[in-house]
MARZAPA-478942 format. One record per residue (C-alpha): chain; x, y, z. Coordinates in steps of 0.001 Angstrom, whole numbers, plus 500000, padded with zeros to 6 digits. Layout:
N
<rec><chain>A</chain><east>X</east><north>Y</north><up>Z</up></rec>
...
//
This chain:
179
<rec><chain>A</chain><east>359912</east><north>779329</north><up>773057</up></rec>
<rec><chain>A</chain><east>356383</east><north>779844</north><up>774114</up></rec>
<rec><chain>A</chain><east>356603</east><north>784201</north><up>774671</up></rec>
<rec><chain>A</chain><east>353929</east><north>785804</north><up>777478</up></rec>
<rec><chain>A</chain><east>354504</east><north>789465</north><up>777048</up></rec>
<rec><chain>A</chain><east>352909</east><north>791775</north><up>779277</up></rec>
<rec><chain>A</chain><east>352886</east><north>795646</north><up>779316</up></rec>
<rec><chain>A</chain><east>352818</east><north>798694</north><up>781408</up></rec>
<rec><chain>A</chain><east>352506</east><north>802098</north><up>780968</up></rec>
<rec><chain>A</chain><east>353388</east><north>801025</north><up>776825</up></rec>
<rec><chain>A</chain><east>351232</east><north>799436</north><up>774286</up></rec>
<rec><chain>A</chain><east>353115</east><north>795887</north><up>773042</up></rec>
<rec><chain>A</chain><east>352430</east><north>795759</north><up>769465</up></rec>
<rec><chain>A</chain><east>352614</east><north>793166</north><up>766919</up></rec>
<rec><chain>A</chain><east>356053</east><north>794033</north><up>766414</up></rec>
<rec><chain>A</chain><east>357835</east><north>794365</north><up>769555</up></rec>
<rec><chain>A</chain><east>355783</east><north>790968</north><up>770123</up></rec>
<rec><chain>A</chain><east>357662</east><north>789660</north><up>767620</up></rec>
<rec><chain>A</chain><east>360972</east><north>791469</north><up>767692</up></rec>
<rec><chain>A</chain><east>360861</east><north>790045</north><up>771531</up></rec>
<rec><chain>A</chain><east>360197</east><north>786641</north><up>770173</up></rec>
<rec><chain>A</chain><east>363115</east><north>786737</north><up>767199</up></rec>
<rec><chain>A</chain><east>365350</east><north>787667</north><up>770125</up></rec>
<rec><chain>A</chain><east>364773</east><north>785950</north><up>772704</up></rec>
<rec><chain>A</chain><east>364043</east><north>782484</north><up>770161</up></rec>
<rec><chain>A</chain><east>367911</east><north>782798</north><up>769867</up></rec>
<rec><chain>A</chain><east>368735</east><north>781206</north><up>773505</up></rec>
<rec><chain>A</chain><east>366569</east><north>777787</north><up>771666</up></rec>
<rec><chain>A</chain><east>369731</east><north>777092</north><up>769425</up></rec>
<rec><chain>A</chain><east>371484</east><north>776310</north><up>772864</up></rec>
<rec><chain>A</chain><east>368914</east><north>774228</north><up>774777</up></rec>
<rec><chain>A</chain><east>367645</east><north>770906</north><up>773187</up></rec>
<rec><chain>A</chain><east>364754</east><north>771391</north><up>776021</up></rec>
<rec><chain>A</chain><east>361294</east><north>773176</north><up>775053</up></rec>
<rec><chain>A</chain><east>361619</east><north>776732</north><up>777001</up></rec>
<rec><chain>A</chain><east>358570</east><north>778752</north><up>778076</up></rec>
<rec><chain>A</chain><east>359440</east><north>782756</north><up>779238</up></rec>
<rec><chain>A</chain><east>357204</east><north>785597</north><up>780719</up></rec>
<rec><chain>A</chain><east>358554</east><north>788860</north><up>779715</up></rec>
<rec><chain>A</chain><east>357697</east><north>792112</north><up>781267</up></rec>
<rec><chain>A</chain><east>357594</east><north>795781</north><up>779223</up></rec>
<rec><chain>A</chain><east>356977</east><north>799150</north><up>781002</up></rec>
<rec><chain>A</chain><east>358605</east><north>802530</north><up>781202</up></rec>
<rec><chain>A</chain><east>359809</east><north>804463</north><up>783871</up></rec>
<rec><chain>A</chain><east>361349</east><north>808012</north><up>784779</up></rec>
<rec><chain>A</chain><east>361970</east><north>807653</north><up>780615</up></rec>
<rec><chain>A</chain><east>363500</east><north>804851</north><up>780345</up></rec>
<rec><chain>A</chain><east>362017</east><north>801748</north><up>778238</up></rec>
<rec><chain>A</chain><east>362544</east><north>798346</north><up>781149</up></rec>
<rec><chain>A</chain><east>362331</east><north>794810</north><up>779094</up></rec>
<rec><chain>A</chain><east>362252</east><north>792170</north><up>782544</up></rec>
<rec><chain>A</chain><east>362518</east><north>788617</north><up>781559</up></rec>
<rec><chain>A</chain><east>362570</east><north>785076</north><up>783388</up></rec>
<rec><chain>A</chain><east>362963</east><north>782035</north><up>781311</up></rec>
<rec><chain>A</chain><east>362393</east><north>778719</north><up>782438</up></rec>
<rec><chain>A</chain><east>364393</east><north>775937</north><up>780930</up></rec>
<rec><chain>A</chain><east>362911</east><north>772574</north><up>782214</up></rec>
<rec><chain>A</chain><east>362947</east><north>774093</north><up>786203</up></rec>
<rec><chain>A</chain><east>366279</east><north>776273</north><up>785393</up></rec>
<rec><chain>A</chain><east>365307</east><north>779594</north><up>785989</up></rec>
<rec><chain>A</chain><east>366863</east><north>782773</north><up>783966</up></rec>
<rec><chain>A</chain><east>366518</east><north>785855</north><up>784028</up></rec>
<rec><chain>A</chain><east>367375</east><north>789563</north><up>782770</up></rec>
<rec><chain>A</chain><east>366363</east><north>793213</north><up>782783</up></rec>
<rec><chain>A</chain><east>367592</east><north>796290</north><up>781656</up></rec>
<rec><chain>A</chain><east>366669</east><north>799198</north><up>780073</up></rec>
<rec><chain>A</chain><east>367493</east><north>801738</north><up>778010</up></rec>
<rec><chain>A</chain><east>366598</east><north>804821</north><up>775278</up></rec>
<rec><chain>A</chain><east>363947</east><north>802195</north><up>773824</up></rec>
<rec><chain>A</chain><east>362531</east><north>799166</north><up>774361</up></rec>
<rec><chain>A</chain><east>363864</east><north>797192</north><up>771073</up></rec>
<rec><chain>A</chain><east>367226</east><north>798493</north><up>772796</up></rec>
<rec><chain>A</chain><east>366334</east><north>797208</north><up>775629</up></rec>
<rec><chain>A</chain><east>365306</east><north>793763</north><up>774665</up></rec>
<rec><chain>A</chain><east>368953</east><north>793762</north><up>773011</up></rec>
<rec><chain>A</chain><east>370785</east><north>794098</north><up>775824</up></rec>
<rec><chain>A</chain><east>368239</east><north>791430</north><up>777985</up></rec>
<rec><chain>A</chain><east>368791</east><north>789136</north><up>774379</up></rec>
<rec><chain>A</chain><east>372399</east><north>788996</north><up>774792</up></rec>
<rec><chain>A</chain><east>372688</east><north>788244</north><up>778766</up></rec>
<rec><chain>A</chain><east>370839</east><north>785434</north><up>778557</up></rec>
<rec><chain>A</chain><east>373037</east><north>784540</north><up>776401</up></rec>
<rec><chain>A</chain><east>375169</east><north>784697</north><up>778099</up></rec>
<rec><chain>A</chain><east>373603</east><north>783336</north><up>781046</up></rec>
<rec><chain>A</chain><east>373056</east><north>780379</north><up>778999</up></rec>
<rec><chain>A</chain><east>376200</east><north>779554</north><up>778261</up></rec>
<rec><chain>A</chain><east>377980</east><north>780051</north><up>781564</up></rec>
<rec><chain>A</chain><east>375199</east><north>777284</north><up>782700</up></rec>
<rec><chain>A</chain><east>376202</east><north>774480</north><up>779668</up></rec>
<rec><chain>A</chain><east>379947</east><north>775518</north><up>780786</up></rec>
<rec><chain>A</chain><east>379922</east><north>775985</north><up>784572</up></rec>
<rec><chain>A</chain><east>376764</east><north>773290</north><up>785726</up></rec>
<rec><chain>A</chain><east>377595</east><north>771047</north><up>782655</up></rec>
<rec><chain>A</chain><east>380632</east><north>770662</north><up>784286</up></rec>
<rec><chain>A</chain><east>380001</east><north>770678</north><up>788370</up></rec>
<rec><chain>A</chain><east>377049</east><north>768170</north><up>787370</up></rec>
<rec><chain>A</chain><east>380074</east><north>765136</north><up>787787</up></rec>
<rec><chain>A</chain><east>381814</east><north>766539</north><up>790578</up></rec>
<rec><chain>A</chain><east>380568</east><north>765715</north><up>794292</up></rec>
<rec><chain>A</chain><east>378991</east><north>769037</north><up>796075</up></rec>
<rec><chain>A</chain><east>380845</east><north>770350</north><up>798936</up></rec>
<rec><chain>A</chain><east>382723</east><north>773894</north><up>800255</up></rec>
<rec><chain>A</chain><east>379441</east><north>775593</north><up>801121</up></rec>
<rec><chain>A</chain><east>379531</east><north>776690</north><up>805087</up></rec>
<rec><chain>A</chain><east>377423</east><north>775287</north><up>807405</up></rec>
<rec><chain>A</chain><east>376696</east><north>778189</north><up>810075</up></rec>
<rec><chain>A</chain><east>375968</east><north>777034</north><up>813557</up></rec>
<rec><chain>A</chain><east>374086</east><north>780145</north><up>815484</up></rec>
<rec><chain>A</chain><east>376005</east><north>781573</north><up>817849</up></rec>
<rec><chain>A</chain><east>375193</east><north>780813</north><up>821663</up></rec>
<rec><chain>A</chain><east>372663</east><north>783053</north><up>823587</up></rec>
<rec><chain>A</chain><east>372139</east><north>784703</north><up>820137</up></rec>
<rec><chain>A</chain><east>368052</east><north>784336</north><up>820608</up></rec>
<rec><chain>A</chain><east>366646</east><north>787819</north><up>818803</up></rec>
<rec><chain>A</chain><east>364097</east><north>788898</north><up>821438</up></rec>
<rec><chain>A</chain><east>360977</east><north>789492</north><up>819336</up></rec>
<rec><chain>A</chain><east>359955</east><north>792658</north><up>817911</up></rec>
<rec><chain>A</chain><east>356796</east><north>793927</north><up>815778</up></rec>
<rec><chain>A</chain><east>357404</east><north>793655</north><up>811913</up></rec>
<rec><chain>A</chain><east>358251</east><north>797496</north><up>810484</up></rec>
<rec><chain>A</chain><east>357383</east><north>796182</north><up>806985</up></rec>
<rec><chain>A</chain><east>354509</east><north>794277</north><up>805595</up></rec>
<rec><chain>A</chain><east>354144</east><north>791324</north><up>802956</up></rec>
<rec><chain>A</chain><east>353830</east><north>793568</north><up>799790</up></rec>
<rec><chain>A</chain><east>354386</east><north>790673</north><up>797202</up></rec>
<rec><chain>A</chain><east>353964</east><north>786672</north><up>797306</up></rec>
<rec><chain>A</chain><east>356102</east><north>784635</north><up>794456</up></rec>
<rec><chain>A</chain><east>355627</east><north>781505</north><up>793712</up></rec>
<rec><chain>A</chain><east>357449</east><north>778766</north><up>792112</up></rec>
<rec><chain>A</chain><east>358062</east><north>775377</north><up>791595</up></rec>
<rec><chain>A</chain><east>360395</east><north>773584</north><up>793130</up></rec>
<rec><chain>A</chain><east>362739</east><north>770986</north><up>791372</up></rec>
<rec><chain>A</chain><east>364932</east><north>768945</north><up>793129</up></rec>
<rec><chain>A</chain><east>368477</east><north>769786</north><up>792896</up></rec>
<rec><chain>A</chain><east>372368</east><north>769269</north><up>794076</up></rec>
<rec><chain>A</chain><east>374004</east><north>771407</north><up>796285</up></rec>
<rec><chain>A</chain><east>375935</east><north>772462</north><up>792831</up></rec>
<rec><chain>A</chain><east>372783</east><north>772608</north><up>790984</up></rec>
<rec><chain>A</chain><east>371542</east><north>775527</north><up>793358</up></rec>
<rec><chain>A</chain><east>374472</east><north>777168</north><up>793364</up></rec>
<rec><chain>A</chain><east>374654</east><north>777881</north><up>789893</up></rec>
<rec><chain>A</chain><east>370992</east><north>777955</north><up>789756</up></rec>
<rec><chain>A</chain><east>371794</east><north>781159</north><up>792536</up></rec>
<rec><chain>A</chain><east>373763</east><north>783074</north><up>790212</up></rec>
<rec><chain>A</chain><east>372114</east><north>782639</north><up>787259</up></rec>
<rec><chain>A</chain><east>369363</east><north>784555</north><up>789040</up></rec>
<rec><chain>A</chain><east>371941</east><north>787057</north><up>790053</up></rec>
<rec><chain>A</chain><east>370110</east><north>787151</north><up>793689</up></rec>
<rec><chain>A</chain><east>371894</east><north>786522</north><up>796888</up></rec>
<rec><chain>A</chain><east>370258</east><north>783858</north><up>798066</up></rec>
<rec><chain>A</chain><east>367875</east><north>780270</north><up>796764</up></rec>
<rec><chain>A</chain><east>365653</east><north>778347</north><up>797767</up></rec>
<rec><chain>A</chain><east>365564</east><north>774933</north><up>797324</up></rec>
<rec><chain>A</chain><east>364462</east><north>771468</north><up>797713</up></rec>
<rec><chain>A</chain><east>367948</east><north>769574</north><up>798441</up></rec>
<rec><chain>A</chain><east>368165</east><north>766460</north><up>796498</up></rec>
<rec><chain>A</chain><east>370652</east><north>764518</north><up>798335</up></rec>
<rec><chain>A</chain><east>368385</east><north>765144</north><up>801510</up></rec>
<rec><chain>A</chain><east>365655</east><north>765517</north><up>800012</up></rec>
<rec><chain>A</chain><east>364324</east><north>768633</north><up>802586</up></rec>
<rec><chain>A</chain><east>364515</east><north>772059</north><up>802011</up></rec>
<rec><chain>A</chain><east>367451</east><north>774133</north><up>802059</up></rec>
<rec><chain>A</chain><east>368015</east><north>778143</north><up>802164</up></rec>
<rec><chain>A</chain><east>371682</east><north>777870</north><up>799907</up></rec>
<rec><chain>A</chain><east>372608</east><north>782099</north><up>800629</up></rec>
<rec><chain>A</chain><east>375938</east><north>784315</north><up>799910</up></rec>
<rec><chain>A</chain><east>377642</east><north>785360</north><up>802475</up></rec>
<rec><chain>A</chain><east>379528</east><north>788808</north><up>803356</up></rec>
<rec><chain>A</chain><east>382837</east><north>787704</north><up>802232</up></rec>
<rec><chain>A</chain><east>381769</east><north>785533</north><up>798532</up></rec>
<rec><chain>A</chain><east>381585</east><north>781887</north><up>799833</up></rec>
<rec><chain>A</chain><east>378631</east><north>780467</north><up>800275</up></rec>
<rec><chain>A</chain><east>376038</east><north>779637</north><up>803212</up></rec>
<rec><chain>A</chain><east>373672</east><north>776068</north><up>803320</up></rec>
<rec><chain>A</chain><east>370327</east><north>777246</north><up>805119</up></rec>
<rec><chain>A</chain><east>369693</east><north>773334</north><up>806656</up></rec>
<rec><chain>A</chain><east>366215</east><north>772805</north><up>808667</up></rec>
<rec><chain>A</chain><east>365570</east><north>769916</north><up>811133</up></rec>
<rec><chain>A</chain><east>362517</east><north>768941</north><up>811735</up></rec>
//
């Protein structure tokens, strides 16, 4: 596994880097594909935070934990990512053979056009990411693994960019723009 480790308000020592590589390297026993990871270590309000994003051939796993010391934070994240990999292997591989379905498509309500208003906030971060074509089921699994409420992906079936989101009722919605 290729691991890039960055620190903020903390010195990333060789011991910390090696410990993170050792703990995260255990994920390789579950996956046959090459992995890369980017980790951030920082201290905030007396808590040691370790966050990492692992890329497994386009599949992203993310974990973030804080504890009283960085080694404990690394342990917690490694455990979290191991659970995500196991969830991926069972759920994702099972769903791969099924047809996609069960996603609610919402139509905008008549007369629901919003009036233009001045933006209240500003863009403070831009995130770039590679897009790999996914089926709807694969996108749902990826969104769940990242613990996000929405997920942007290239739909392998329609060859269009879609946005998958979690609805308040626990189901999913899909935004499929027409050009």
